[in-house]
Kinemage of the C-alpha trace (Angstrom):
@kinemage 1
@onewidth
@group {chain A} dominant
@subgroup {mainchain}
@vectorlist {calphas} color= white
{ca met a 1} P 13.165 -26.837 -13.171
{ca pro a 2} L 13.171 -23.288 -14.563
{ca gly a 3} L 10.225 -21.121 -13.631
{ca val a 4} L 9.226 -23.149 -10.576
{ca glu a 5} L 9.139 -21.036 -7.434
{ca val a 6} L 11.247 -21.918 -4.405
{ca ala a 7} L 8.110 -22.384 -2.302
{ca glu a 8} L 6.690 -24.823 -4.855
{ca arg a 9} L 9.910 -26.852 -4.829
{ca ile a 10} L 9.703 -27.020 -1.045
{ca arg a 11} L 6.094 -28.204 -1.233
{ca glu a 12} L 6.898 -30.863 -3.831
{ca arg a 13} L 9.824 -32.282 -1.848
{ca ser a 14} L 8.559 -31.786 1.713
{ca ala a 15} L 8.046 -35.497 2.322
{ca ala a 16} L 11.710 -36.212 1.560
{ca leu a 17} L 13.112 -33.603 3.964
{ca thr a 18} L 14.655 -34.459 7.310
{ca ala a 19} L 13.532 -32.613 10.440
{ca ala a 20} L 16.550 -30.291 10.247
{ca glu a 21} L 16.032 -29.618 6.548
{ca arg a 22} L 12.371 -28.905 7.194
{ca arg a 23} L 13.342 -26.281 9.766
{ca val a 24} L 15.571 -24.652 7.150
{ca ala a 25} L 12.716 -24.725 4.628
{ca glu a 26} L 10.389 -23.107 7.148
{ca ala a 27} L 12.983 -20.392 7.761
{ca val a 28} L 13.238 -19.775 4.009
{ca leu a 29} L 9.463 -19.365 3.724
{ca ala a 30} L 9.171 -17.216 6.834
{ca ala a 31} L 11.941 -14.742 5.992
{ca pro a 32} L 12.951 -14.869 2.312
{ca gln a 33} L 14.656 -11.480 2.554
{ca ser a 34} L 17.186 -12.884 5.017
{ca val a 35} L 17.909 -15.758 2.634
{ca gly a 36} L 18.241 -13.507 -0.383
{ca phe a 37} L 20.698 -11.213 1.306
{ca gly a 38} L 22.214 -13.341 4.064
{ca thr a 39} L 24.703 -16.173 4.332
{ca val a 40} L 24.624 -19.899 4.959
{ca ala a 41} L 25.551 -19.197 8.560
{ca asp a 42} L 22.708 -16.678 8.924
{ca leu a 43} L 20.124 -19.154 7.615
{ca ala a 44} L 21.531 -21.986 9.722
{ca lys a 45} L 21.349 -19.818 12.841
{ca ser a 46} L 17.782 -18.778 12.058
{ca ala a 47} L 16.716 -22.417 11.663
{ca gln a 48} L 18.835 -23.549 14.632
{ca val a 49} L 20.598 -26.209 12.575
{ca gly a 50} L 24.084 -26.789 11.223
{ca ala a 51} L 25.336 -25.251 7.971
{ca ala a 52} L 25.384 -28.717 6.375
{ca ser a 53} L 21.581 -28.918 6.658
{ca val a 54} L 21.268 -25.689 4.672
{ca val a 55} L 23.467 -27.062 1.898
{ca arg a 56} L 21.601 -30.384 1.846
{ca leu a 57} L 18.256 -28.604 1.556
{ca ala a 58} L 19.494 -26.556 -1.400
{ca ser a 59} L 20.603 -29.773 -3.088
{ca lys a 60} L 17.293 -31.543 -2.427
{ca leu a 61} L 15.443 -28.580 -3.927
{ca gly a 62} L 17.405 -29.037 -7.123
{ca phe a 63} L 19.860 -26.175 -6.682
{ca asp a 64} L 23.598 -26.376 -7.178
{ca gly a 65} L 24.448 -25.198 -3.676
{ca phe a 66} L 23.291 -22.347 -1.449
{ca ser a 67} L 24.373 -19.636 -3.900
{ca glu a 68} L 21.924 -20.876 -6.541
{ca leu a 69} L 19.120 -21.124 -3.968
{ca gln a 70} L 19.925 -17.592 -2.854
{ca his a 71} L 19.888 -16.342 -6.434
{ca ala a 72} L 16.460 -17.930 -7.018
{ca val a 73} L 15.057 -16.216 -3.933
{ca gln a 74} L 16.615 -12.901 -4.978
{ca thr a 75} L 15.060 -13.215 -8.440
{ca glu a 76} L 11.609 -13.883 -6.996
{ca leu a 77} L 11.881 -10.969 -4.586
{ca thr a 78} L 13.034 -8.681 -7.400
{ca gln a 79} L 10.079 -9.663 -9.576
{ca gln a 80} L 7.679 -9.059 -6.704
{ca leu a 81} L 9.047 -5.593 -6.048
{ca arg a 82} L 9.182 -4.203 -9.577
{ca pro a 83} L 7.383 -0.836 -9.526
{ca ala a 84} L 4.702 0.116 -12.033
{ca ala a 85} L 6.987 2.858 -13.389
{ca glu a 86} L 9.433 0.163 -14.514
{ca arg a 87} L 6.882 -2.387 -15.687
{ca ile a 88} L 5.190 0.077 -18.035
{ca his a 89} L 8.242 -0.134 -20.326
{ca gln a 90} L 8.053 -3.893 -20.858
{ca ser a 91} L 7.901 -4.846 -24.539
{ca asp a 92} L 4.581 -6.750 -24.559
{ca leu a 93} L 2.590 -3.925 -22.986
{ca gly a 94} L -0.785 -3.560 -24.644
{ca ser a 95} L -0.892 -6.939 -26.438
{ca arg a 96} L -4.547 -7.990 -26.422
{ca thr a 97} L -3.750 -11.659 -27.062
{ca asp a 98} L -1.214 -11.801 -24.239
{ca his a 99} L -3.602 -9.976 -21.907
{ca val a 100} L -6.397 -12.495 -22.495
{ca ala a 101} L -4.044 -15.439 -22.063
{ca leu a 102} L -2.566 -14.055 -18.846
{ca glu a 103} L -5.927 -13.256 -17.248
{ca leu a 104} L -7.256 -16.730 -18.006
{ca ala a 105} L -4.043 -18.228 -16.637
{ca asn a 106} L -4.351 -16.074 -13.499
{ca val a 107} L -7.760 -17.522 -12.717
{ca lys a 108} L -6.778 -21.094 -13.570
{ca ser a 109} L -3.564 -20.997 -11.549
{ca ser a 110} L -5.166 -19.286 -8.545
{ca leu a 111} L -7.923 -21.901 -8.320
{ca ala a 112} L -5.873 -24.955 -9.306
{ca gly a 113} L -3.267 -24.269 -6.634
{ca ile a 114} L -5.703 -24.242 -3.713
{ca asp a 115} L -4.799 -26.473 -0.787
{ca glu a 116} L -8.073 -28.274 -0.074
{ca ala a 117} L -7.390 -28.757 3.639
{ca ser a 118} L -6.715 -25.045 4.075
{ca leu a 119} L -9.840 -24.133 2.118
{ca thr a 120} L -11.995 -26.487 4.179
{ca thr a 121} L -10.661 -25.043 7.429
{ca leu a 122} L -11.282 -21.460 6.306
{ca val a 123} L -14.802 -22.174 5.041
{ca glu a 124} L -15.704 -24.001 8.264
{ca arg a 125} L -14.600 -21.006 10.298
{ca leu a 126} L -16.438 -18.528 8.077
{ca ala a 127} L -19.585 -20.653 8.352
{ca asp a 128} L -19.333 -20.693 12.161
{ca leu a 129} L -21.807 -17.963 13.122
{ca glu a 130} L -20.240 -17.680 16.573
{ca arg a 131} L -16.992 -16.419 15.070
{ca pro a 132} L -16.812 -12.808 13.847
{ca val a 133} L -15.054 -12.209 10.532
{ca val a 134} L -12.502 -9.449 9.977
{ca ile a 135} L -11.260 -8.616 6.483
{ca val a 136} L -8.126 -6.514 6.089
{ca ser a 137} L -7.077 -5.542 2.596
{ca ser a 138} L -4.492 -3.346 0.923
{ca asn a 139} L -5.670 -0.369 -1.069
{ca ala a 140} L -5.076 -2.138 -4.388
{ca ser a 141} L -7.254 -5.125 -3.479
{ca ala a 142} L -9.869 -3.126 -1.545
{ca gly a 143} L -12.467 -3.396 -4.318
{ca val a 144} L -12.511 -7.201 -4.520
{ca ala a 145} L -12.231 -7.482 -0.736
{ca gln a 146} L -15.240 -5.204 -0.290
{ca gln a 147} L -17.220 -7.310 -2.765
{ca phe a 148} L -16.323 -10.436 -0.783
{ca ala a 149} L -17.342 -8.750 2.479
{ca ser a 150} L -20.675 -7.759 0.927
{ca gln a 151} L -21.329 -11.354 -0.140
{ca leu a 152} L -20.467 -12.728 3.292
{ca his a 153} L -22.636 -10.093 4.978
{ca gln a 154} L -25.634 -11.297 2.980
{ca leu a 155} L -24.950 -14.839 4.198
{ca arg a 156} L -24.220 -14.126 7.861
{ca ala a 157} L -23.812 -11.417 10.474
{ca gly a 158} L -20.592 -10.277 12.110
{ca val a 159} L -18.535 -9.365 9.043
{ca gln a 160} L -16.269 -6.321 9.332
{ca val a 161} L -13.833 -4.661 6.944
{ca val a 162} L -10.940 -2.992 8.752
{ca gly a 163} L -9.036 -0.166 7.089
{ca gly a 164} L -8.338 3.546 7.095
{ca ser a 165} L -5.886 5.444 9.245
{ca glu a 166} L -3.540 3.753 11.699
{ca val a 167} L -5.708 5.064 14.535
{ca val a 168} L -8.837 3.428 13.077
{ca val a 169} L -7.090 0.147 12.294
{ca arg a 170} L -5.554 -0.218 15.740
{ca arg a 171} L -8.836 0.786 17.378
{ca asp a 172} L -10.871 -1.773 15.450
{ca leu a 173} L -8.359 -4.601 15.855
{ca ala a 174} L -8.033 -3.917 19.587
{ca val a 175} L -11.655 -4.908 20.146
{ca val a 176} L -11.814 -7.883 17.765
{ca asp a 177} L -12.927 -11.072 19.511
{ca asp a 178} L -10.077 -13.538 20.077
{ca ala a 179} L -12.209 -16.233 18.428
{ca ala a 180} L -12.528 -14.241 15.206
{ca thr a 181} L -11.379 -15.302 11.770
{ca ala a 182} L -9.194 -12.686 10.082
{ca ile a 183} L -8.487 -12.563 6.355
{ca phe a 184} L -5.557 -10.507 5.070
{ca val a 185} L -5.292 -9.676 1.368
{ca asp a 186} L -2.174 -8.072 -0.093
{ca leu a 187} L 0.148 -8.711 -3.030
{ca arg a 188} L 3.825 -7.833 -3.637
{ca arg a 189} L 5.213 -4.447 -2.588
{ca tyr a 190} L 3.176 -5.008 0.545
{ca glu a 191} L 1.648 -2.110 2.411
{ca arg a 192} L 3.432 -1.734 5.727
{ca trp a 193} L 0.243 -1.171 7.716
{ca ile a 194} L -1.159 -4.502 6.503
{ca leu a 195} L 1.889 -6.373 7.788
{ca glu a 196} L 1.783 -4.512 11.102
{ca ala a 197} L -1.936 -5.221 11.482
{ca his a 198} L -1.290 -8.892 10.761
{ca gln a 199} L 1.401 -9.004 13.418
{ca leu a 200} L -1.047 -7.435 15.875
{ca thr a 201} L -3.636 -10.149 15.341
{ca ala a 202} L -0.983 -12.877 15.405
{ca gly a 203} L 0.252 -11.501 18.719
{ca arg a 204} L -3.210 -12.141 20.132
{ca ser a 205} L -3.334 -15.622 18.547
{ca ile a 206} L -6.244 -14.624 16.340
{ca trp a 207} L -6.540 -17.182 13.543
{ca ser a 208} L -5.870 -15.757 10.096
{ca ala a 209} L -5.865 -16.655 6.426
{ca gly a 210} L -3.549 -14.863 4.031
{ca ile a 211} L -4.318 -14.266 0.356
{ca thr a 212} L -1.154 -13.204 -1.374
{ca asp a 213} L 1.137 -13.763 -4.356
{ca ser a 214} L 3.707 -16.207 -2.951
{ca met a 215} L 4.398 -18.521 -0.051
{ca leu a 216} L 7.509 -16.368 0.378
{ca ser a 217} L 5.247 -13.403 1.121
{ca pro a 218} L 5.322 -11.935 4.643
{ca val a 219} L 1.519 -12.232 4.593
{ca ala a 220} L 1.787 -16.004 4.115
{ca ala a 221} L 4.502 -16.291 6.764
{ca val a 222} L 2.228 -14.984 9.530
{ca ala a 223} L -1.053 -16.617 8.449
{ca asn a 224} L -2.356 -19.940 9.769
{ca val a 225} L -3.306 -20.866 6.209
{ca ala a 226} L -2.276 -19.128 3.007
{ca phe a 227} L -3.645 -19.031 -0.523
{ca val a 228} L -1.379 -18.043 -3.388
{ca val a 229} L -2.951 -16.225 -6.322
{ca glu a 230} L -1.410 -15.419 -9.671
{ca ala a 231} L -1.321 -11.706 -10.505
{ca ala a 232} L 0.539 -11.581 -13.827
{ca ser a 233} L -0.213 -8.690 -16.149
{ca thr a 234} L 0.922 -7.294 -19.470
{ca gly a 235} L 0.497 -3.789 -18.044
{ca pro a 236} L 2.087 -1.854 -15.203
{ca phe a 237} L -0.460 -2.988 -12.597
{ca asp a 238} L -1.046 -6.368 -10.986
{ca ser a 239} L -4.151 -8.295 -11.978
{ca tyr a 240} L -6.740 -9.063 -9.285
{ca val a 241} L -8.968 -11.434 -11.241
{ca gly a 242} L -7.284 -14.381 -9.507
{ca val a 243} L -8.046 -12.864 -6.101
{ca leu a 244} L -11.668 -12.276 -7.125
{ca ala a 245} L -12.052 -15.821 -8.435
{ca leu a 246} L -10.693 -17.267 -5.185
{ca leu a 247} L -12.914 -15.074 -3.011
{ca asn a 248} L -15.963 -15.963 -5.127
{ca leu a 249} L -15.195 -19.657 -4.584
{ca ile a 250} L -14.864 -19.165 -0.832
{ca ala a 251} L -18.174 -17.259 -0.692
{ca ala a 252} L -19.915 -20.010 -2.689
{ca asp a 253} L -18.606 -22.704 -0.342
{ca val a 254} L -19.716 -20.718 2.720
{ca ala a 255} L -23.161 -20.289 1.156
{ca ala a 256} L -23.408 -24.055 0.657
{ca arg a 257} L -22.586 -24.694 4.315
{ca leu a 258} L -25.003 -22.018 5.546
{ca lys a 259} L -27.768 -22.997 3.141
{ca asp a 260} L -30.616 -23.054 5.675
{ca ser a 261} L -29.844 -19.898 7.652
{ca ala a 262} L -28.486 -18.054 4.636
{ca thr a 263} L -31.663 -18.751 2.661
{ca asp a 264} L -33.761 -16.901 5.230
{ca arg a 265} L -31.252 -14.059 5.426
{ca leu a 266} L -31.097 -13.664 1.648
{ca ala a 267} L -34.898 -13.762 1.437
{ca asp a 268} L -35.099 -10.900 3.933
{ca val a 269} L -32.598 -8.880 1.897
{ca glu a 270} L -34.471 -9.492 -1.350
{ca ala a 271} L -37.801 -8.597 0.302
{ca ala a 272} L -36.368 -5.288 1.536
{ca trp a 273} L -35.066 -4.445 -1.937
{ca ser a 274} L -38.387 -5.379 -3.558
{ca glu a 275} L -40.500 -3.452 -1.060
{ca his a 276} L -38.682 -0.217 -1.796
{ca gly a 277} L -37.994 -0.834 -5.493
{ca ser a 278} L -34.274 -0.538 -4.873
{ca leu a 279} L -33.317 -2.560 -7.946
{ca thr a 280} L -34.513 -2.345 -11.537
{ca thr a 281} L -34.032 -4.301 -14.752
{ca gly a 282} L -33.448 -1.018 -16.531
{ca his a 283} L -37.008 -0.606 -17.776
{ca leu a 284} L -38.409 2.345 -15.846
{ca arg a 285} L -42.119 3.098 -15.804
């Protein structure tokens, strides 16, 4: 099954796994680095199972032993960590046809791969007006995250974007309500402060959703629910159209659930804009 990620193989075969094999699979997803650079004994110890369970899992996932599983994880980690300085030299850089195809595929893959149960849970929490919402994004995804926060803010109160210096982040997270819903957005070559902030909220049992590039991501490992987006690009930088498409879908679903209260809130916003002539069609008088 070339090209199929380890996490996807685990998802496809989860029903056929024994309890011990499932613990190994969970260990693989939670700490892929330790799998990529560890041993059978290390993984077995982490999952608290025997070495035979590790070997059986590799076989059930379609790999020819632990070494092949390890190589697959190493390959995925390597692809995730390729710097822009290296990617700029790839041969298809600048191909307009490839760019269009990849961006369309990014959106399709990001939306088609959504776990409906996870989406329903997240939307229900975001539509619960008693629960504050905290959005934490890496610098690269800050633009789409800010757009999402702006949309949510027009639908409901209690939406906060957390970012800035370590002092500001720790200050803001320290006073977040325990009942809050936190959303963390970050793709490969993860920013350390994002992971630390996520660990802080997890330590307080604050429910979180992770939007990231792989179920092997440390963002996904900590989150209560995770959404994997495709970020392929012909250029040196990751694409965020998949992230934007996913966030737009989430905002639309929240709007549908908050239709009555959101209608009044949106009407107030529009009235304020109209009263002061804040927006124009471009035809000035």
